[in-house]
C-alpha positions in Angstrom: -41.8 -117.5 106.7 -41.2 -115.1 103.9 -38.2 -112.7 103.8 -39.0 -109.2 102.6 -36.1 -107.6 100.7 -37.6 -104.4 99.0 -40.8 -102.5 98.5 -41.7 -100.5 95.4 -42.7 -97.4 97.4 -40.4 -94.4 97.3 -40.2 -91.9 100.1 -40.1 -88.1 99.9 -37.4 -87.5 102.5 -34.8 -89.3 104.6 -36.2 -91.5 107.4 -34.0 -90.3 110.1 -35.9 -91.9 113.0 -36.0 -95.3 111.3 -32.2 -95.1 110.8 -31.7 -93.9 114.3 -33.7 -96.8 115.8 -31.8 -99.3 113.7 -28.5 -97.8 114.9 -29.6 -97.7 118.5 -30.6 -101.4 118.4 -27.3 -102.4 116.9 -25.3 -100.3 119.3 -27.1 -101.8 122.4 -26.8 -105.3 121.1 -23.0 -105.0 120.5 -22.5 -104.0 124.1 -24.8 -106.5 125.7 -22.6 -108.8 127.8 -22.5 -112.5 127.2 -23.8 -112.5 123.6 -22.1 -113.9 120.6 -20.4 -111.1 118.8 -20.5 -108.8 121.8 -17.7 -106.3 122.1 -17.7 -106.7 125.9 -15.5 -109.6 126.9 -16.1 -113.3 126.0 -18.9 -115.7 126.5 -17.6 -117.4 129.7 -19.5 -117.9 133.0 -18.7 -114.4 134.2 -20.1 -112.8 131.1 -23.2 -115.0 131.1 -23.9 -114.0 134.7 -23.4 -110.4 133.8 -25.9 -110.9 131.0 -28.5 -112.4 133.4 -28.1 -109.4 135.7 -28.3 -106.9 132.8 -31.5 -108.5 131.4 -33.1 -108.7 134.8 -32.5 -105.0 135.3 -33.6 -103.7 131.9 -36.1 -106.2 130.5 -39.8 -106.0 130.9 -41.2 -108.7 133.3 -45.0 -109.4 133.2 -45.4 -109.9 136.9 -43.7 -106.6 137.6 -45.7 -104.7 135.0 -49.1 -106.0 136.2 -48.7 -106.6 139.9 -45.7 -104.4 140.6 -44.1 -107.4 142.3 -40.4 -106.6 142.2 -38.1 -109.5 143.2 -36.2 -109.4 146.5 -33.3 -111.3 145.0 -31.8 -110.8 141.5 -28.6 -111.9 139.7 -25.7 -109.8 140.8 -23.6 -110.5 137.8 -21.0 -112.4 139.8 -20.1 -116.1 139.7 -20.4 -118.3 142.7 -16.9 -119.7 143.1 -18.2 -122.9 144.8 -20.9 -123.9 142.3 -20.0 -122.0 139.2 -23.5 -120.6 139.0 -24.6 -117.0 139.2 -24.9 -115.3 142.6 -28.1 -113.6 143.6 -28.6 -110.8 146.1 -30.7 -107.8 146.9 -31.0 -105.5 143.8 -28.7 -102.5 144.0 -30.9 -100.4 141.8 -34.5 -99.1 141.7 -36.3 -100.5 138.7 -39.3 -98.8 137.2 -41.5 -101.5 135.5 -43.1 -98.9 133.2 -39.7 -97.6 132.1 -38.4 -101.2 131.6 -40.9 -101.5 128.7 -38.9 -98.8 126.8 -35.5 -100.2 127.6 -36.6 -103.7 126.6 -37.4 -102.5 123.1 -33.7 -102.2 122.5 -32.6 -105.6 123.8 -32.3 -108.7 121.6 -31.3 -112.2 122.4 -29.1 -113.0 119.3 -28.1 -112.0 115.8 -31.1 -113.7 114.2 -33.5 -111.9 116.5 -31.9 -108.6 115.9 -31.4 -108.8 112.1 -34.9 -110.2 111.5 -36.5 -107.3 113.4 -34.4 -104.6 111.8 -34.9 -105.9 108.3 -38.7 -105.4 108.6 -38.1 -102.0 110.2 -35.8 -100.9 107.4 -38.2 -102.0 104.6 -41.5 -100.8 106.0 -40.6 -98.2 108.6 -39.3 -95.5 106.1 -42.7 -95.2 104.4 -44.7 -95.1 107.7 -42.3 -92.4 109.0 -42.6 -90.5 105.7 -46.4 -90.5 106.2 -46.5 -89.7 109.9 -43.5 -87.4 110.2 -40.4 -87.9 112.3 -41.7 -87.1 115.8 -45.1 -88.7 115.3 -43.5 -91.8 114.0 -41.2 -92.1 117.0 -44.2 -91.7 119.4 -46.2 -94.2 117.3 -43.3 -96.7 117.5 -43.0 -96.4 121.3 -46.8 -96.5 121.7 -47.1 -99.8 119.7 -44.3 -101.2 121.8 -46.0 -100.4 125.0 -49.3 -101.7 123.8 -47.8 -105.0 122.7 -45.8 -105.4 125.9 -48.6 -104.6 128.3 -51.0 -106.8 126.5 -48.6 -109.7 126.6 -48.0 -109.1 130.3 -51.7 -109.0 131.0 -52.1 -112.4 129.4 -49.1 -113.8 131.3 -49.4 -111.8 134.5 -47.8 -114.3 136.8 -44.8 -114.9 134.5 -41.3 -113.8 135.7 -39.7 -114.5 132.4 -38.1 -111.3 130.9 -39.5 -109.9 127.7 -37.1 -108.3 125.3 -37.0 -107.2 121.7 -38.5 -104.6 119.3 -40.9 -107.0 117.7 -44.1 -105.5 119.2 -43.2 -102.0 118.1 -42.1 -103.2 114.6 -45.3 -105.2 114.3 -47.2 -101.9 114.8 -45.2 -100.5 111.9 -46.3 -103.4 109.8 -49.9 -102.9 110.7 -49.7 -99.2 109.8 -48.1 -100.1 106.5 -50.9 -102.5 105.7 -53.5 -99.8 106.3 -51.6 -97.1 104.5 -50.1 -98.9 101.5 -52.0 -102.2 101.0 -51.5 -102.4 97.2 -47.8 -101.5 97.1 -45.7 -104.3 95.7 -43.1 -105.9 98.0 -40.3 -108.1 96.8 -39.9 -111.2 99.0 -37.8 -114.4 99.1 -39.7 -117.6 99.8 -37.4 -120.3 101.2 -38.4 -123.5 99.4 -35.6 -125.8 98.0 -34.0 -122.4 97.2 -34.9 -118.8 97.7 -37.7 -118.0 95.2 -38.1 -114.2 94.6 -41.7 -113.0 94.3 -43.3 -109.6 94.0 -46.6 -109.5 95.8 -49.0 -106.8 97.2 -48.3 -105.7 100.7 -51.7 -106.9 101.9 -50.8 -110.5 101.0 -47.3 -110.3 102.5 -48.3 -108.6 105.7 -51.6 -110.4 105.9 -49.7 -113.7 105.7 -47.3 -112.6 108.4 -50.1 -111.5 110.7 -51.9 -114.8 110.1 -48.9 -116.8 111.2 -48.4 -114.7 114.3 -52.1 -115.2 115.2 -51.8 -119.0 114.7 -48.5 -119.2 116.6 -49.9 -117.1 119.5 -52.5 -119.9 120.1 -49.7 -122.4 120.4 -50.6 -124.2 117.1 -48.2 -125.0 114.3 -45.0 -124.3 116.2 -43.0 -126.0 119.0 -41.6 -124.0 121.9 -44.0 -121.1 121.3 -43.5 -120.0 124.9 -40.1 -118.6 124.0 -41.5 -116.1 121.5 -44.1 -113.5 122.5 -46.4 -114.0 119.5 -49.3 -112.4 121.3 -47.3 -109.2 121.6 -46.8 -109.3 117.8 -50.5 -109.6 117.2 -51.4 -106.8 119.6 -48.7 -104.5 118.2 -49.9 -105.1 114.7 -53.5 -104.4 115.6 -52.5 -101.2 117.5 -50.6 -100.0 114.4 -53.6 -100.6 112.2 -55.9 -98.8 114.6 -53.6 -95.7 114.9 -53.0 -95.5 111.2 -56.6 -96.0 110.2 -57.7 -92.3 110.3 -54.8 -91.5 108.0 -55.4 -94.1 105.3 -57.1 -91.9 102.7 -54.9 -90.8 99.8 -51.8 -92.7 100.9 -51.8 -95.5 98.4 -49.5 -94.5 95.5 -50.8 -94.8 91.9 -50.1 -98.0 89.9 -46.6 -98.2 88.5 -46.3 -96.7 85.0 -45.7 -99.2 82.2 -43.1 -96.9 80.6 -41.2 -93.7 81.0 -43.5 -90.7 80.3 -42.3 -88.0 77.8 -44.9 -85.4 77.4 -48.1 -87.2 76.5 -46.5 -90.3 75.2 -45.0 -93.3 77.0 -41.8 -94.9 75.9 -42.4 -98.5 75.0 -40.8 -101.2 77.1 -38.2 -103.4 75.6 
């Protein structure tokens, strides 16, 4: 994978929604029970059982989304004193599968999962928000998340594994950026023997990212692909492209000037 660090694409205003989404994801992560770095307790059996119950309640589950088959028994968050495992019982809440798609967008399974997602959102989300406007960007973000989650659920309709993370929504942001700003230069780090900095057009960086997700979604080129919802990334990306396509005209900034302009003359580079 490549690691984006900066794009040469200034914005006209402050991307309040992008910053708010980043803050909300970090806040929820810090208070998720049973995770390394959580501000709630430690990582002992009680916290891990609490985490199972928390995820079961707020994560999106394919079987629930497609067939509306809610489980009769769920983790209660308590530890069985005899076995040391997690107790299960009848759910003490009414779960809405459709609403769980929204809550799942703010849950992450670890620091790498969180930081990786938010890095892409920070770099590419501000320009998409600048183009769409604050409210439309928020609706766009949620719509891509729903499209990605439901598509993955449809492809895995019998699965009871919880689906969490903002990856599908952020993939939509990347798809929109590719359509709106394909020629903008993006600074990336390529991990070889060391981190090699390169500046490449967005269509290469994001096209390469999408190509990897498409390959991984087929199960090729990666072990343990079942633990990552690559198909959701692919659908989210395509949804973002489709929504942004009518707005693509006139959004690519002009090429970077070779010098500072003073009147009709350019100052030479040194």
